[in-house]
N, C-alpha and C positions, 0 to 999 in steps of 0.2 A: 745533103743539106742544100737549102736554097736561100737566096737573099730575098727579103721582103723590105723594099724601100718604104720608109715612113717619114712623116713630118714629126718633128719633135719640138716641144716647148722647153726652152732651156733658161737657166739663170746664168748670166755672165757677170761674175763679180768684179769688183774693182781691182782685185789681184790678178786678173786675167784668166781665172779658172772658169771652165764651162761645166755646168751640172745639168744633165737632162732631168726634167721633172715629170714629163707626161708624153706618151706617144699618141699621135692622132692616127688611128688605125684606118679609118675611112671617114666618110661624111658624117657618120652618126656616132661612132665610138671613140672616146678618149680614154686611154688606159694610164692611170697614174702609176708612177714608179714609187714603190714603197721605200726601197733603200738601194744603195749602190754598194756592193761588196768590194769591188776593185776597179781601179782605173789605171790602164797601162797601155803603152804602144805595143800592138800585136798584129800578127797576120791571122786572117781567117783561113786556116788550113783546109777546112771542110767546104766553105763556100767561095774561097778565093778572095784575093784582095788584102789590103793591109790598112792600118790607120790606128786611131785611138780606140781601144776596146773598153767598154763599160760593162761590168758584170752586174746586171740589174735584177732586183727582186720585184715581182708584180704580185699584188694581192697577198702579200706576206708568205707566199710559198713557191710560186713559179719563177724559176731563174732562167734568164736568157742573156746572151751576149748581144749588146748593142754597139755597133761600130760607127765611127765617124771617119769617112774616107773620101778625100777630095771634095769636100763641101756637101756630101750627102750622108744621110743616116740610113742604116739598114740593120735588120735583125736576122740572126741565123735561125732558120726554121727547119724542123723535121717535117712539119706539115704546114697547112695554111692558116692555122688557128693559134692565137696566143691565149 
């Protein structure tokens, strides 16, 4: 597993909750998050690090863990493509 650091467009609501809406993969591609299955504090055992883990669904089928750790967002990747 590797970490792919990404920019994320988020909604920060008045209750103090953060919900990621979209990944900015590169200069061209924005990947919308279809749904979030789980939000919990976790460690990335495969890629290292810890923080808040969002289990995200992309394109209604692809599931990836998105982490927020020390002010940065990253995705656990098996390869370099989402």
